[in-house]
Phi, psi and omega in degrees: 000010187283339179229118190246115184288158180309319182294347183242013183294330177290331175298319174297321176294325179296324174301314178300314179293322180293312174305327184295341177294332182262341182193202185246188187223143172240135174245111177268131182233129178292152178271076170215170191293312183302313178297319174308308185292317180302323179297317179299319181292317180296319183292323173308309179303312182289325173292325184286339179253015170056046176265120180292131183208165174221129177274132181232101170295146180222141180241355183199174176291330173304323181291318177300323178291316179298313180293330178297317180290311197270331181249312187286315190284338184258008180247101187286342180261004179295130175232339183225144162237131175242124183247121180262115176054036176210149171087353184281336187265359178230166179281105186304330179296342184287333186246331176240116177257084188288144164313157185296340179266008184251138175244138182254138176240122181265116171242105188219129178273349186280140179226149007278157177281153175284126186286333175300323177299316187275332187238352186246289187289123175285357177263359184244132176237133185241131179285117186249129184264027178053041182301310183217079188295322179293317177295323180287336183284323177298314183294323179298317176290322174296318181295326180294317190293317183285326179292304181300322184298320183292322181284330173285337178296322183291314180296322179297320180301314185289326183295319179296323179286328175292322184293310183308316180299322183290322181291322179293317181300319180300318185290328181283327185279328185285145177258168181286119179236045167060219188302319185301316184293320179307315178299310176301316177296331182287336175277336186302311178307316171305318185284323182294322176298323175295314174303310179301328183284320177302310179300314179302316179293319175292321176295321181291321177293320183290323174296319177290322179297317182288330175289324173294323180288326174293324177296316187294313176295325180289322178297322177297320181279328183279351185297338175122158173272137178209187188238138171259208184303140178309139173290332176292320178294326181292318179290327181293321174295329172295317177305317181292325179294330179275357189050053179234020180286153179216178188284324176297316174296331174296317180293324177296315175299314182296317183297312178306307176308313180299328185289328175296317179297313182290324176277013178050038170281326176233160181262177189300316177303312174306312178303307179298327179289327178285330174283335178290339183282346177264350186302306184305317178290328181297314182294330191278322183272349191236058180282151181309133183269144177300125184299327184278003179295146183259355181279154182285134176287117180240034186292148176258138179222144176279136178199151179285150177247143175274157187265031162235145198273140169056033183291342176286344183243350184246184168279156181293317181300310184295318180303320183276317176308321187261006177271145178298328187290305183294310184305314181289319180299320182263345181073049190295348180284354174254151177300323174302322182293321176289323177301316185292323180296312179296314178300324177294320175297322182291323177290334177282344183084027175250131176289148187295334183287324181289323181287340177268004177273149167310137189304324177293337179268353181297150173308128181306318183297323182285326182291329175297320187260005185299313184300308183293333180281321173300317188291338177272329196258323183312315180298342172293342183241029175081006180271062194284324184244049186287354178239158176214150180294133178202198181226157169222167190226130180273147174236039174071226180286348180279349171126191182231136183234133174270166179296322179291321175308310184296321180295320176295323178288310177306315180293322180289326179288328177288318196267343188269117179289158177305328182290317181290321180296321180291326174294331182269005175086018174275140173271116184254127175260138179255198186307135179060038183071007180287132182287140173295131181099009181238020177292109186298335185288340185249003190286339181262357178295150173225153180275181180292336182279356179092350181267144176307136178281151179288116179295160177206146182295157183297136173072007185298321187295332186267331185240013177301321182308324185298315176289326175299331177298310183291327175292319175293326171309308187286337179285335181274344185279112178274002181290321180245088194299314179304321183286325176297315182299313182305316178295315177302317184294329182294311179296326179294311180304314185291325183295317183288328178284323171305310176305314171311312184286317176311315186288319175298317181296312185296315178296323181290324178299319179292315176299326179270003182048052182263006176261127182269132174258112174264190186292323185234000171195169175259146190232131169221135179239126176261111181259336183208181183126157180292334190253020187290328179288346178279354177253035183259001173256137182309316180295315181292324172293328178288324177297314179303311182302315183289332173300318177284325173296325174296316184300313187278347168296316183281326189241349177279169173284323189227153174257108183239154174298171182228139165245129183221136179226151177225139185287138168244088185300325178299326178269346184072030190214170174243131169275123177244132182230137172242130183225159167234153178265169176283148171308313173228169186296138170089000180234160169232159179302162174302138188306331190269351185236355187305131190289319184293335178301330185274350185293336180293312176290323175294324170300314183290327177287320178301311174311313183290326181286324185263348189055035179295151175274115184222161174235115181238077197245358185276155171289346172269129189291330186270028182232125179210149178251114186246141180297144189308315185290343185261354194292312188301316181294324182293316180299310184300320180285323170303320177294311182292330181276346186292000000 
């Protein structure tokens, strides 16, 4: 039961359901949009079957270790552990030590999967999407060969010792038997040579087979990190197998898949293939509604989405100017690029005044012809693939949200610390409605400049992401629509402010030529600046890196991966992230050759060579925290070893 094929996912759920009769369930959820959406779908299924469960957000392997001590080992009634988007790439038993009567289920889109989870432990079961069945069969055989070879070596050692003991005993017991014994002894060397030759050939073949198997496994792990099917898509498929799908669950699955596409974790063919699986359900759940109906229309519909962000909630000008696609294609960090954008609006027949209005306040006639105008004018400016297929959802008179809008909003809610939100001008509430910046114990503290320091609640720096998770969780919940819309709107506002800072930082780095082009990747290190604290979250730093990748792909001589780091003076370390951009917009490199996939292994190799002090606790292999003094040596070794 360690590897669960797609056709048997529902059987695994039935076992979870059966085990719930004896005890309860813990669901560990990674702090990302795809995992959040998968969690919402799974919890709906668990609630429907009255399965007692506890949702536990986790952001790192340290969180898993802590949960193992505080939750797993202390719960005598625990029978099931489900891990969403975490634990798939490592031997999970190193972090979670489940009691003998507990089964762990791993639903993870990170690849490559750890083979110990799939072929060794009988307590760990992995949801496998049958991505490459022939290859996984070869790996299974290789894993068995290596495992049995190790045990055979031990057996052979003990057998040789036993043979020697038996031979000695035989020599002691035997008596001198004249010529008959001499004849037998003369035949023994010939027989022994044949036996030794056969054993030698057999052992040599066994060693060769084991060596090839080890090589195959090593190639599997070193081929690079990539992403498989969205975990929200996996859990939605499970709901489909159980005949439990609804329009809400469908929207969660669409949002999860869209998050993978926007963050360039999957390419266009995979994205389109997953979208096709949703088309029939969109048509089935969203029949035309009677105009006299008093219920709020929450229909999902298929429509093309623009490659500029949040235009329904932002101004058209800001939406295009701050999108990676338009900004990099037009080169908006140059005066010429800004003029091209203004000329594009003029050629469309849109005044700059109208384009700088919030989209909802824009002239209705212009909004009606926007699509046709963009289709006719955009190709003249090199914007040939400005749209991609997606879905949107209506919330009645409250407006409409696309799947991309939802991803941007939820992502901003997850990644924005209270300190960053406060800096962006947002009012942040901490525990029990307490506002960020009102801790009385901190209110009288002063900085060396004599100005009051920004107060903060205790432990906020370490645990703020936990409250962010539940804030995003509530924003995704359509059960309480007003609260959900309010949360989404707050996330959209944060996203706009963050994106402004990302584009400002990116364009400043390009203008100042602070990006270095090395042999195998580009490098940028942020050591100072007024916005440096905003880039201390891996997701925000990755967005900046992807913006720079897009820009240099269009205007640089080579399309290279990107390594970017930002200084955290308080911690005395650098947060370093490695990313790769797509060869073209909407695509990613092949999973076996994708450059950023190798950053995880490259980072580890550089650490070993330099003996740098690092913290590599993230579920993403290409994210690392490096001590300030070790950065230069680390980058040098990363460059030489890449």
